[in-house]
Structures are given as structure tokens and as C-alpha cells.
C-alpha positions as CSV (number, residue, x, y, z in Angstrom):
1,M,-50.8,-4.0,-30.0
2,A,-49.3,-7.0,-28.2
3,I,-46.0,-6.3,-29.8
4,L,-46.2,-2.7,-28.6
5,C,-47.0,-3.8,-25.1
6,E,-44.1,-6.2,-25.1
7,F,-41.8,-3.5,-26.4
8,R,-42.9,-1.1,-23.6
9,L,-42.4,-3.8,-21.0
10,F,-38.9,-4.4,-22.4
11,V,-38.1,-0.7,-22.2
12,L,-39.4,-0.5,-18.7
13,L,-37.3,-3.5,-17.6
14,F,-34.2,-2.2,-19.3
15,S,-34.6,1.2,-17.7
16,T,-35.1,-0.3,-14.3
17,L,-32.0,-2.5,-14.7
18,F,-30.0,0.4,-16.0
19,F,-30.9,2.7,-13.1
20,V,-30.3,-0.1,-10.6
21,S,-26.9,-0.8,-12.1
22,V,-26.0,2.9,-12.0
23,A,-27.2,3.1,-8.4
24,I,-25.0,0.2,-7.2
25,S,-21.9,1.0,-9.3
26,F,-18.9,2.7,-7.8
27,S,-17.3,5.5,-9.6
28,P,-14.2,6.8,-7.8
29,A,-13.2,10.4,-8.1
30,D,-9.6,9.4,-9.0
31,E,-8.5,6.2,-10.6
32,Y,-5.0,5.4,-11.9
33,L,-4.1,2.0,-13.3
34,I,-0.5,1.9,-14.4
35,D,1.4,-0.9,-16.1
36,C,5.0,0.0,-15.2
37,G,7.7,-0.4,-17.8
38,S,5.2,-1.1,-20.6
39,V,4.6,0.9,-23.8
40,V,1.2,-0.8,-24.4
41,D,-1.9,-1.0,-22.3
42,S,-3.0,-4.2,-20.5
43,T,-6.4,-5.6,-19.5
44,V,-6.8,-7.4,-16.2
45,D,-10.2,-8.4,-14.8
46,N,-11.9,-6.1,-17.4
47,R,-9.8,-3.2,-16.1
48,R,-7.4,-1.3,-18.4
49,F,-3.9,-0.6,-17.1
50,I,-2.1,2.2,-19.0
51,G,1.6,1.7,-19.9
52,D,3.6,4.2,-17.9
53,V,5.6,5.2,-21.0
54,S,2.5,6.3,-22.9
55,A,0.9,7.8,-19.7
56,S,4.0,10.0,-19.2
57,S,3.6,11.4,-22.7
58,N,0.6,13.3,-21.5
59,G,2.3,14.7,-18.4
60,K,5.2,13.6,-16.3
61,L,4.2,10.6,-14.3
62,F,7.5,9.3,-12.9
63,S,11.0,10.8,-12.4
64,S,14.2,8.9,-12.3
65,V,17.5,9.3,-14.1
66,G,18.7,5.9,-15.3
67,S,15.5,3.9,-15.0
68,I,15.0,1.2,-17.5
69,T,12.1,-0.9,-18.8
70,L,12.3,-4.7,-18.7
71,Q,10.2,-7.4,-20.3
72,S,9.9,-11.0,-19.2
73,E,11.7,-13.2,-21.7
74,I,9.8,-16.4,-20.8
75,P,6.6,-15.5,-19.0
76,A,4.8,-18.1,-17.0
77,P,1.5,-19.4,-18.5
78,N,-1.6,-17.6,-17.6
79,L,0.4,-14.8,-16.0
80,A,-1.4,-11.4,-16.1
81,Q,0.1,-9.0,-18.6
82,I,1.0,-6.4,-15.9
83,Y,3.5,-8.9,-14.4
84,K,5.3,-9.4,-17.7
85,T,7.0,-6.0,-17.6
86,A,8.7,-4.0,-14.9
87,R,10.4,-0.6,-14.4
88,I,13.9,-0.9,-12.8
89,F,15.4,1.9,-10.8
90,T,19.1,2.2,-9.8
91,R,18.6,5.3,-7.8
92,Q,15.8,7.1,-6.0
93,A,12.6,7.5,-8.1
94,K,9.1,8.6,-7.7
95,Y,5.6,8.4,-9.3
96,E,3.2,11.4,-8.8
97,F,-0.5,11.2,-9.2
98,N,-2.8,14.2,-9.0
99,V,-6.0,13.7,-7.0
100,V,-9.0,16.0,-7.3
101,E,-10.4,15.7,-3.7
102,N,-9.2,15.1,-0.2
103,G,-9.8,11.7,1.4
104,I,-8.5,8.2,1.6
105,Q,-6.7,6.8,-1.4
106,M,-6.2,3.1,-1.9
107,V,-2.7,2.4,-3.2
108,R,-1.9,-1.0,-4.5
109,I,1.6,-1.8,-5.7
110,H,2.3,-5.0,-7.7
111,F,5.6,-6.9,-7.7
112,H,6.8,-9.9,-9.5
113,R,10.5,-11.0,-9.9
114,F,10.7,-12.7,-13.3
115,N,13.7,-14.3,-14.9
116,S,15.8,-12.0,-17.0
117,S,19.2,-12.2,-18.7
118,K,19.6,-8.4,-18.4
119,I,18.8,-7.8,-14.7
120,D,19.6,-9.9,-11.7
121,F,16.6,-9.5,-9.4
122,S,18.6,-10.9,-6.5
123,D,20.1,-7.4,-6.4
124,A,16.6,-5.9,-5.5
125,E,16.4,-4.4,-2.1
126,F,14.6,-1.1,-1.6
127,H,12.3,1.0,0.5
128,V,8.9,2.4,-0.6
129,T,7.2,5.5,0.9
130,V,3.8,7.0,0.1
131,N,3.1,10.6,1.0
132,G,5.7,10.5,3.8
133,Y,4.7,7.1,5.2
134,V,7.1,4.2,5.1
135,V,5.1,1.4,3.6
136,L,7.9,-1.1,2.7
137,R,11.5,-1.4,4.1
138,N,14.3,-3.5,2.7
139,F,11.8,-5.1,0.4
140,S,13.0,-7.5,-2.3
141,G,9.8,-8.8,-3.8
142,A,9.3,-12.5,-4.6
143,F,9.0,-14.8,-7.5
144,G,5.3,-15.0,-8.2
145,P,2.9,-12.0,-8.2
146,R,2.5,-10.1,-5.0
147,V,0.2,-7.2,-4.2
148,R,0.7,-4.9,-1.3
149,E,-2.3,-2.6,-0.5
150,F,-2.3,0.6,1.6
151,L,-4.9,3.1,2.6
152,I,-3.5,6.7,2.8
153,W,-5.2,9.9,3.7
154,V,-4.4,12.6,1.1
155,D,-5.1,16.3,1.7
156,V,-2.3,17.8,-0.5
157,G,-3.7,17.1,-3.9
158,K,-1.0,14.4,-4.8
159,V,-0.1,10.8,-4.2
160,V,3.7,10.6,-4.3
161,I,5.2,7.1,-4.3
162,R,9.0,6.9,-3.8
163,F,11.2,3.9,-4.5
164,V,14.6,4.1,-2.8
165,P,17.3,1.4,-3.3
166,S,18.7,0.5,0.1
167,K,22.4,0.4,-1.0
168,D,24.5,1.7,-3.8
169,S,24.7,-1.8,-5.3
170,K,21.0,-2.5,-5.0
171,L,18.0,-1.7,-7.3
172,A,14.3,-1.1,-7.0
173,F,11.5,-2.3,-9.3
174,V,7.7,-2.2,-9.7
175,N,5.4,-4.0,-12.1
176,A,2.1,-2.1,-11.7
177,I,0.5,0.6,-9.5
178,E,-3.1,1.4,-8.7
179,V,-4.3,4.6,-7.0
180,I,-8.0,4.7,-6.4
181,S,-10.2,7.0,-4.3
182,A,-11.8,5.1,-1.5
183,P,-15.6,5.2,-0.8
184,K,-16.5,7.9,1.7
185,D,-18.0,5.3,4.1
186,L,-15.0,3.0,4.1
187,I,-13.4,4.0,7.4
188,A,-15.2,5.5,10.4
189,D,-13.2,8.1,12.4
190,V,-14.3,6.8,15.8
191,V,-13.9,3.2,16.8
192,T,-13.8,0.9,19.9
193,S,-10.3,0.1,21.1
194,V,-9.7,-3.2,22.9
195,S,-6.6,-3.3,25.1
196,N,-4.7,-6.4,26.1
197,D,-6.4,-6.5,29.5
198,G,-9.8,-6.4,27.9
199,A,-10.6,-2.7,28.7
200,T,-12.4,-0.9,25.9
201,E,-12.5,2.8,25.0
202,K,-13.3,5.1,22.1
203,L,-10.5,5.9,19.7
204,N,-10.7,9.1,17.6
205,G,-8.9,10.1,14.4
206,L,-8.8,6.8,12.7
207,V,-9.6,8.1,9.2
208,K,-6.2,9.8,8.9
209,Q,-4.1,6.9,9.9
210,A,-2.1,5.1,7.2
211,M,-3.0,1.4,7.0
212,E,-1.8,-1.7,5.3
213,V,-4.4,-4.4,4.5
214,V,-2.9,-7.5,6.0
215,Y,-5.9,-10.0,5.7
216,R,-9.1,-10.0,3.8
217,I,-11.1,-13.2,4.6
218,N,-14.3,-14.7,3.1
219,V,-15.6,-16.8,6.0
220,G,-17.2,-20.0,4.8
221,G,-16.9,-19.2,1.2
222,R,-14.6,-19.4,-1.8
223,K,-12.0,-17.0,-3.0
224,V,-13.5,-13.7,-4.2
225,T,-11.5,-12.1,-7.1
226,P,-11.3,-8.5,-8.1
227,F,-13.6,-9.3,-11.0
228,N,-16.4,-10.1,-8.5
229,D,-15.8,-7.2,-6.1
230,T,-17.0,-3.7,-6.7
231,W,-13.8,-2.2,-5.4
232,W,-11.6,-4.8,-7.1
233,R,-10.4,-6.6,-3.9
234,T,-9.4,-10.2,-3.3
235,W,-10.9,-12.2,-0.4
236,V,-9.4,-15.6,0.5
237,P,-11.0,-18.6,2.2
238,D,-10.8,-18.9,5.9
239,E,-9.8,-22.6,6.3
240,R,-6.1,-22.1,7.2
241,F,-6.9,-19.5,9.9
242,L,-9.8,-21.5,11.5
243,K,-8.6,-23.1,14.7
244,V,-11.8,-24.1,16.5
245,S,-14.7,-25.2,14.4
246,D,-16.4,-28.0,16.3
247,G,-20.2,-27.7,16.1
248,S,-20.0,-25.1,13.3
249,E,-21.0,-25.4,9.7
250,K,-20.9,-23.4,6.5
251,V,-24.1,-21.8,5.1
252,Y,-24.8,-20.4,1.6
253,F,-27.5,-17.9,0.7
254,S,-28.9,-17.7,-2.9
255,G,-31.3,-14.8,-2.3
256,R,-30.8,-11.1,-2.6
257,I,-28.4,-9.3,-0.2
258,K,-30.3,-6.3,1.1
259,Y,-28.0,-3.3,1.3
260,R,-29.6,-0.4,3.2
261,L,-28.8,3.2,4.0
262,G,-26.6,3.3,7.1
263,G,-25.4,-0.2,6.8
264,A,-22.6,-1.8,4.9
265,S,-22.4,-0.8,1.2
266,R,-21.2,-3.0,-1.7
267,E,-17.9,-1.1,-1.5
268,V,-17.5,-2.1,2.1
269,G,-18.2,-5.8,1.2
270,P,-19.5,-7.5,-2.0
271,D,-22.4,-9.9,-2.4
272,N,-20.1,-12.8,-2.6
273,L,-18.8,-12.0,0.9
274,Y,-22.2,-11.8,2.5
275,N,-23.9,-14.7,0.9
276,T,-21.7,-17.2,2.7
277,A,-20.9,-17.7,6.4
278,R,-20.0,-20.0,9.2
279,V,-22.5,-20.5,11.9
280,V,-22.8,-22.2,15.3
281,K,-26.1,-24.0,15.8
282,S,-27.8,-25.5,18.8
283,N,-26.7,-29.1,19.5
284,N,-29.4,-31.7,20.5
285,G,-31.9,-29.0,21.2
286,S,-29.7,-27.0,23.6
287,V,-27.5,-23.9,23.1
288,S,-24.1,-24.8,21.9
289,Q,-21.2,-24.0,24.3
290,V,-18.6,-23.8,21.4
291,N,-17.0,-20.6,20.1
292,M,-15.7,-20.5,16.5
293,T,-12.1,-19.2,16.7
294,W,-9.7,-17.9,14.0
295,E,-6.0,-16.9,14.5
296,F,-4.0,-14.5,12.4
297,P,-0.2,-14.0,12.6
298,V,0.8,-10.4,12.9
299,S,3.8,-8.2,13.5
300,S,4.2,-6.9,17.1
301,G,4.7,-3.2,17.7
302,Y,1.6,-2.0,15.9
303,K,-2.1,-1.3,16.4
304,Y,-4.5,-3.2,14.1
305,L,-8.0,-2.3,12.8
306,I,-10.2,-5.4,12.9
307,R,-13.4,-5.4,10.8
308,L,-15.9,-8.2,11.3
309,H,-18.6,-8.6,8.7
310,F,-22.0,-10.0,9.5
311,C,-25.1,-10.8,7.5
312,D,-27.9,-13.0,8.9
313,I,-28.5,-15.3,6.1
314,A,-29.2,-18.3,8.3
315,S,-32.1,-17.3,10.7
316,M,-35.6,-18.3,9.8
317,S,-37.1,-15.2,11.4
318,L,-36.1,-11.9,13.2
319,G,-35.2,-11.5,16.8
320,M,-33.6,-14.9,17.2
321,L,-29.8,-14.4,16.8
322,Y,-27.7,-13.2,19.7
323,F,-24.0,-13.9,20.3
324,N,-20.7,-12.6,21.8
325,I,-17.5,-11.4,20.1
326,Y,-14.1,-12.1,21.7
327,I,-10.7,-10.6,20.7
328,N,-7.6,-12.2,22.0
329,G,-9.8,-14.0,24.5
330,N,-11.3,-10.8,25.8
331,L,-15.0,-10.0,25.6
332,A,-15.2,-7.2,23.0
333,Y,-19.0,-7.2,22.4
334,Q,-21.7,-8.8,24.5
335,D,-25.1,-10.0,23.3
336,L,-24.9,-8.7,19.7
337,D,-28.5,-8.5,18.5
338,M,-28.4,-8.9,14.7
339,S,-32.0,-7.9,14.2
340,D,-31.6,-4.7,16.1
341,A,-28.3,-3.9,14.4
342,T,-29.8,-4.2,10.9
343,N,-33.1,-2.4,11.7
344,Y,-34.9,-5.7,11.6
345,V,-34.0,-6.7,8.1
346,L,-32.8,-10.3,7.4
347,A,-29.9,-10.8,4.9
348,S,-28.8,-7.2,5.5
349,P,-25.0,-6.5,5.8
350,Y,-23.5,-5.1,9.0
351,Y,-20.0,-4.7,10.3
352,I,-18.2,-3.7,13.5
353,D,-14.7,-2.2,13.8
354,F,-12.3,-2.7,16.7
355,V,-8.7,-1.5,17.2
356,V,-6.4,-3.9,19.0
357,D,-3.4,-2.6,20.8
358,G,-0.7,-4.9,19.6
359,E,2.3,-2.7,20.5
360,N,3.1,-4.9,23.6
361,S,1.8,-8.2,22.2
362,S,4.4,-11.0,22.4
363,S,2.3,-13.8,21.0
364,G,2.4,-12.6,17.4
365,L,-1.2,-13.6,16.9
366,I,-4.6,-12.0,16.8
367,S,-7.4,-14.3,18.0
368,L,-11.0,-13.8,17.0
369,S,-14.0,-15.7,18.3
370,V,-17.8,-15.6,18.1
371,G,-20.1,-17.8,20.1
372,P,-23.4,-18.0,22.0
373,S,-24.4,-15.5,24.6
374,N,-26.7,-15.6,27.6
375,K,-29.5,-14.5,25.3
376,S,-29.0,-17.2,22.7
377,I,-32.1,-19.3,22.0
378,E,-32.4,-23.1,21.7
379,H,-33.0,-24.7,18.3
380,V,-31.7,-21.7,16.3
381,V,-28.4,-20.2,15.1
382,D,-26.3,-19.2,18.0
383,A,-23.5,-17.2,16.2
384,I,-22.5,-16.2,12.7
385,L,-19.5,-14.6,10.9
386,N,-19.2,-13.7,7.2
387,G,-15.9,-12.0,6.8
388,V,-12.8,-10.6,8.4
389,E,-10.5,-7.7,7.5
390,I,-7.3,-6.9,9.5
391,M,-5.4,-3.7,8.7
392,K,-2.0,-2.6,10.3
393,M,-1.9,1.0,11.4
394,N,1.2,3.2,11.2
395,N,3.4,3.6,14.3
396,T,4.5,6.9,15.9
397,L,7.3,7.2,13.3
398,G,4.8,7.2,10.4
399,S,5.9,3.7,9.4
400,L,4.1,0.5,8.5
401,D,7.4,-1.5,8.3
402,G,9.8,-1.0,11.1
403,S,11.1,1.7,13.5
404,V,12.2,4.0,10.7
405,S,10.9,7.3,9.3
406,T,10.8,8.6,5.8
407,E,13.4,11.3,6.8
408,M,15.7,8.6,8.0
409,I,15.4,6.6,4.8
410,L,15.9,9.6,2.5
411,S,18.9,11.0,4.5
412,H,20.7,7.7,4.1
413,C,19.7,6.8,0.5
414,P,22.5,6.1,-2.0
415,N,21.7,9.1,-4.1
416,R,22.3,11.6,-1.4
417,R,25.4,9.8,-0.2
418,N,26.8,9.9,-3.6
419,L,25.9,13.5,-4.0
420,S,27.6,14.4,-0.7
421,L,30.7,12.6,-1.8
422,F,30.7,14.3,-5.1
423,M,30.3,17.7,-3.5
424,S,33.1,17.0,-1.1
425,M,35.4,16.1,-3.9
426,V,34.4,19.3,-5.8
427,A,35.1,21.4,-2.7
428,F,38.5,19.8,-2.2
429,M,39.5,20.4,-5.8
430,C,38.4,24.0,-5.5
431,I,40.6,24.5,-2.5
432,L,43.6,22.9,-4.3
433,M,43.1,25.2,-7.3
434,S,42.8,28.2,-5.0
435,V,46.1,27.4,-3.3
436,Y,47.8,26.8,-6.6
437,I,46.6,30.2,-8.0
438,V,47.7,32.1,-4.9
439,T,51.2,30.4,-5.0
440,Q,51.7,31.3,-8.7
441,R,50.7,34.9,-8.1
442,R,53.2,35.3,-5.3
443,K,56.0,33.9,-7.4
444,A,55.2,36.2,-10.2
445,K,55.2,39.2,-7.8
446,D,58.6,38.3,-6.2
447,G,60.3,38.0,-9.6
448,F,59.1,41.3,-11.2
449,G,61.8,44.1,-12.1
450,W,65.6,43.9,-13.0
451,L,66.9,40.5,-13.7
452,R,70.4,39.5,-12.7
453,L,72.6,38.6,-15.6
454,S,74.2,35.2,-15.8
455,D,77.8,35.0,-14.6
456,N,78.7,33.1,-17.8
457,V,78.1,36.0,-20.1
458,P,81.6,36.7,-21.8
459,E,83.0,40.2,-21.4
460,D,83.7,42.3,-24.5
461,N,86.7,44.6,-23.7
462,N,86.5,46.4,-27.0
463,N,83.0,47.5,-26.6
464,P,82.8,50.7,-24.6
465,K,79.1,50.0,-23.8
466,S,79.8,46.7,-22.3
467,V,78.0,46.2,-19.1
468,E,79.8,45.3,-15.8
469,G,77.4,44.5,-13.2
470,F,74.4,46.9,-13.4
471,G,76.2,49.9,-14.9
472,T,78.1,51.0,-18.0
473,R,81.9,50.3,-18.1
474,M,83.8,53.7,-18.5
475,P,87.0,54.0,-20.7
């Protein structure tokens, strides 16, 4: 009987864990993991990347005449398998991925220039477009793996990624591609915009903007790898961006992060993001007067979506944490009440989005600060921050990399220039042939009929039928 009870308890626990794991797992509607230039599959962070050679056998995945596959001859130790192969393009090429539903697609493109005796990667210089947005311009990659991540709204049923060499003598390459449907709650359509003079207003239509993820920061914690993130992201520590930290300290939480309906989900931020933070605490029994400040270099001429992640893992009780948020020195949010924001649940994730107008910024930096407010209380935590994300938004030309549109790139790509030259040569040859044919026909027409005899033909006086001139000689 005891054994039976233990078995039932085991089944109950297993069932509970199973349903909990199902409830918290993320299953995207579309997911493509492609190992470019490979004939075999690869596994990275327990994820299976399909070789694009075998993937194309079930349907055309990429198109390019003259593309070649390349394998690293002496790969670096501990290098992920997807960076040991590459597909090389000497002319414009594209990958096409069918998607089953409209929405935001996360597109990650992996690059790694490895040593090869067959290809000189110093000749790499190319543009990349995704569904009509310019995401990379005059890109050449770098030695050492590099990942560029983009969020693209898709409503046409396909994700089309184009690689365009910038010159006739240049080449394009790619090591791996990920196309994954984003969670529905990833980007809100309405957000607060903060201008350079501190004015705020509501900005609509954010969800259909193309974006590039520029920074993803785990404040107060260690690096979070894709293996530990439900959406396979990487979060880096904040130390190199932290500029003012006097009076602050790191905190770590070993309890359960309480995700709730209407708040941040695990796809918005993982447990390992929310269970660490930096906080400002009261100093000598009085409210601290110090703001924690981070600075992030950015490119001018763009707007940026800034997402700040919060999770009160440091307060002893509810209703005690109030603080201000500053962006580029301007007050963006006053007296944030963490208890009210999380429906009075401690250790519950919450995030706020802002759009910064960086089109006229000359500093090349985005500054973020959190610090005590007028409502802050003595002897408790006066400010907290768990994570930061910064995403570049496309400009008016539909570009994330310079003042250039996809149409401008494709109209000047080497393939079209070569095609135009070829067509011009063909047209010129046709004209020459036409002139030659007309000339020959005129010559033939002018020479048709009686032909004049040569003056050197000897005269035969004994032949009564000898010809003199055009007639018959008479006796």
C-alpha cells in the first residue's frame, strides 16, 4: 500500500512538473535554424541547425548562381560547428523562408571570417537586406564569431534575406541564419517618446518598425547564454557601461521569479535576468542622493527603443520602493512605484519602454540613470535596475545602416551592372549585323541582270556567232 501511495505521489509530481514545463515553454509558430554551406546538421546550445544543402533538397531555400560552400581548414578550439562552414556568394543571392502567420520575426545572421587557402575573406564587402529593409551596408564581417539580430514585421508570408556584393570584385558570405517567430507580447505598439529637450509624448505604430538589437544587458549579473534563455538570447554584464555606481551594490535572489499575466513573460526576460540587479540603498539612515548611470555608444541619425527591466528582489515588504528614471539627463518617469506596477507582488518582473529621438544627437551616447525620488523612504532600497535593451529603429529610407534604401542598393549591384553592359553589347552587335545584312542586299540588287564581258576576251573572226559587244556579229 505504501509503495502504491509513493507511486501515485510520483505520478502527481511528474504530471505537475510536466504541465508547468509546458506552460512556461515557448513554441514559435515558425523556426528555421540553418547552417550555411554545410551538408550535415550541427547542434549548438541543444539546438539543431540544418545544413542548407540538405534543407534545400526538400524545397528551394536559397538561390544564387555560382555560390560555393567553404569549410574551415584549421578551426579554432571550442568553436561552434556553425562557424566552421560558410556559403560564399560572388553575385546577388537570397534565402527565402515561408512563415505561417503575420507578426514579428526575429532574424539572426551569424558571421565568422576563418582562414582559408581557397577564399580570401579580405575581399568580403556586401550589403544585406531583409524584406526590403537595409540591415547591413558595406559589411565585411570580422575574425571571431559575430551575430547581428533584427526584428522585422512580416505580413507577406515570407522572410527574404538578400546578400549583395558591393562591387564586382567583392564577395558576400554567411555562416548561419535563424528565423524565429517572436512572442506576441514582445513589442507594444504604443510607447512613450522622450525628445532631446525632455518632452514626452505617445508614439504609435512601433510594432511594424524594423529594429536591430544593439545592446542586451544583464545588470548586476553574469553573462546569460542562449542555453539559459527561453528565446535563445545573449545578455552581457553591465560593468563596462556603468559610469556612476557610488553607493550602489549588486543583489542576487535565489527564490522563484513570479511571472504574472499582464507583466513580463519569460520570453520578454529570463529568470537569470530578473534574479540579479543593482540597487541604491539609504546611506547612514538617510535617502541616498546618488543616481546609478550607464552610458551606451550609439549611431546618430536614428531613433532607439529603450527597454528597462525591473524586478523588486531587494525590498523586505511592499510599498517601500519608489524611484525616478532619467534618459539623457531628462526625467522620463517620476516616482515609479514598483508595488503598484506589479499589482503588489514582490519578485514580479516589469518593464518600461521608451523611444529616444537620436536623429539630432551629436554626443553619440545614450545615458540611462535611476535614482531616489521625493517619495523614497529611509532605511530601504531607493532604486533598482535588472536589465537594459537598446534597439535601433529604421530611418525614413527603411534602413538600419546608413542613408540608403534597398532600391538604391539593388539598382547599383554588380549583377545588374553586368547585365546592363551585356545587354548593351548584344544590342550593339545586333545593330552591326543589321547594317551588314542591308548592305549586302543592296549590293546584290545593284549587280543583278546582264554582266559586262571582260575586255580581255580574244575575238574569233572565223566564228560567225562570235559576240561583239552585246550583239551577234554579222558576216
